C-alpha positions, 0 to 999 in steps of 0.5 A: 518473463523477459526484461523490461525496456530500460529507461532512457537517461534524460528522456525529455518527452516522457514515458507512455504510461498505462494505468490498469484498473483506472476507474477503481479507488486506487487507479484514480489515485494513481492518475492523481499522483502522476499529475501531482508529482509531475511524472514525465508522461508523454501519453497516458492510457487508462485501462479497465474492464469492458463495463467502464468503457466510455467513462472518462478521467481528467489528467492535466486538464485533458479528458481521457477515455477509458479503454478496455484492457486487452492483449493489444492495450500495451503496444508502445507502453513503457510503464504499466501501473496495475491495480485491477486484482490478481487475476487481471495481473496474472493474465495481462502483466506478462503481456505488458512485459512482452510488449516492452513495459515495466509492470508495477503491480499492486495486487498480490499476484507476484509479491512472494515470487522470489524473482520479483522485487517487493519494494518500498522505495524508502526501504529497499530501492536497490531491489528495483534493479533486479526486476525481470519485468515486474515489480510488486507493490506491497500490501497496504497494511504491510507498507504502513506497518513497517515503513516507520520501523525501518529507521529503527531496524537499520540502527538497532535490528528488530528481532520480533514484531507484534501488530494489530491493524485497524483497516479502513473501507478503502482497503476493500475498494470503492464499493466497500467505501460506498457500502460503509456510507450507505450502511451508516446512513441507514443505521442513523435513519433506523432503516434496514440495510442489506450488506453486499460487499463485505460479509458483516454489517459495517456501520458501527461494527468491527470485525476480523479482516474478511479473508480466508482463515488458514485452519492450520495456522489460525491466521487469515490471508491478510495477516499472512501477507503482512507477515511474509511481506515484512520479512521479504521487504526487510530482507529478514526471513527469520523475523519473528512477526505476528499480525491481527488484521481487523476491519473498522468503520473508517472510510480511508486510512489504516491504523496500526498498533505495533510492539517491537523488540530490538536486539539491544536496549532502546528508549522512546527518545531514541525512537523519536530521534530516529524517526524525526525527518525520516523519509515518508514519516511524520511524528504526531506524538503530543502527549500533553494534548493527548493528540496522536495519529488518527485516520482523519489526519492521515487521509490525503497525506503522503507521510505515515503519521507515528505517535504513542511512542512508549516503552513496552513495560511488559519487557523488563529488559528495555528492548521493546517499544510500542507505538501507533501509526496511521497512513492513507491506504490509497496513497502510501499504502497503494497508489503513491508507493507505486508511482514512487517505484516508477520514479525510482525506476526511471532514475535508476 
């Protein structure tokens, strides 16, 4: 792909920004983040599939009509935020780059491409400069899992990581969120409900993440994404990591239970000290009140909540810590991280 147009220093008029997949759960949050963070937008184009044409979203008090995504949609666009699935990204991201835009893509289409930076701005913002037109936004579970670990890894390198996710309906989009609500209502009213979006009944149920399982490894696609992306973002191809990804009946915000082993001995007090004030992280570790990260508190929050920080007693060497975190999948797990990448790009 050709290089994207470089940002112009002090571009007072702002940027022409396109949001692809604007009517989806993440796309709506992208628009909201652009407004809330006062991103320098001179013109906003809201793009989606043909069936969404005619809908409107409000941005800075203005009703903006949804347009169909076509090859002509990116003329004059400088920043394109994609959140419409890997198929759309593979088709239209090259088109946007050729038109002169920098593409920040929320799908899995380019994440493991060696020539595409995979960025969490609090961890590896320096990777943004080596883009050739596309910057990949990581998997939501990967971001929420590893962002709280970065301050620790910088001081005392993590050698091994084991994690289990508790992933909300928001990770499967607006349709899955609606299905959870409707299925729960039907269950409480004693009515039959035929699930359509997810492969198993969702209300009052927990099941393995609904992605294909690799018969050779036993890991599903979501788990493989988390493991591979953690290595790439940290720049640690030899990092030993194992993930178990599970879908839980929560509308919004993923949780993760993590146990990590460091190169040198480490204590919970040292971890708390490293995480206190760390960008993108908020401690919620009240042992006395038994109050720790929960989806209800993480929903709508920019920061990832971290608690249950304790020594892993199964490791007698004192090198291992266990903790629990919660983060809004639609925000830091997706839309917010994408907008932060754009902010870093325009200030590079």
